[in-house]
N, C-alpha and C positions, 0 to 999 in steps of 0.2 A: 200472704199479705206483706206489702213492702212497708218499711219504715218511713217516717215522715220526715222532711227535710226542716232545715231551719226556718225557712220561710213559711212553710206550712204551719210549723209550731207557734211561729209569732202570729199568725193570722187566727189560729185556733185560740191563742190566749187572749187576743184582742176581742174575739167575738164572746169568749167566757167572760171577760170583764164588762162588755156591754150588757150581756144577759144578767150578770150580777146587779148591775145598776137598774135594770128594768125590774128586776125581782123586788127591789126595795120599794119601787113606786107601784107596780101592777103585778103581784105575784102569780096571778092566773094566767096573765099573757106571758109572762116569763116560762111557766110551766109548758104552756102550748108550744112556744118557740123551741124550748129545749126537747121536747118529744119530737117535734118536726124535724129538728136539726139531727137528732139521734137516728130518726127513720131515714134521713137523707144520707147520712153516713153508711147506714147498712146497705141501702140500694147501691150506692157508689161502689162499695166493695163487691157486691154481687155482680154488677155489671163488668168490673174489672177481671173478675174470676171467670166470668163467661168468655170475655176476650181472650183470656190465657188458655181457655180449654179448646178454642177453635182451632182448627188444623190451618197451619199457616204455610204460604208458599214462598220460596225464595226468588219467585220470578221478579217481584217488585220489593226490593228490601226495604224494611221499615226503618225510616230515619227518626231522628230525635224529635224533629218537629211534628211528624206524625204521631208519635207517643204522647207529646204534649197535648196535640189537638184531640186525641181520643180521650185523654183523661179529662180534659176541660169539657168535652162532649158529654162523658159519663156523669161528670159533676152536675152539670146542667139538667140532664135527664133526671138525676137522682132527685133534685130539687123540685123539678116539675111534678114528679110522681108522689112526692111525700106531702103530708099533711092534707091530703083529700078525705072526705068523710068515709068512713069504713076502712081506712088505712091503718096500717100498724101504729102510726104515731098518734092517730085519733083514739084508737083503742087503748094505747097507753096512758094518753091524757085522761080520758074517762075513768080508767082504772085508778089512776093516782089520785084523782078527784074524790074517789070514795075513801082514801086513807084518813086517818084521824087527824093529821096536821091540817089537811085542806078542810075537813069537816069543822074544825075549830076556827080556822081562818075565816069560813063563811059565816059562822056564828058571831063572830067578832065584827065582821063588816056589817051585818044585819043590825047590831046593836048601835053602831055609830050612825046609822041612817036614820 
């Protein structure tokens, strides 16, 4: 795996701040989004590793633009794959809903209604 750059780190930090704000208003939606993002990151890494494992030819040299394009493509594919019913993110979400924290949260939400 490669390290993340400054731009990537800033983007991840901004997304984390948005997720924290969402968690204050809608904790269950924030949990679902966090699980989906986690799954997306896993799929992105899997796709990048698949690409590295492929035998490459020097017939057409890989340019920096091609590397950026492939990375962007893998990010988009990972986002499309993640969050579907029956996926890893969905399983993680359902499992975390069964934890004590979210059971207590649901009870508090029922009392408010």
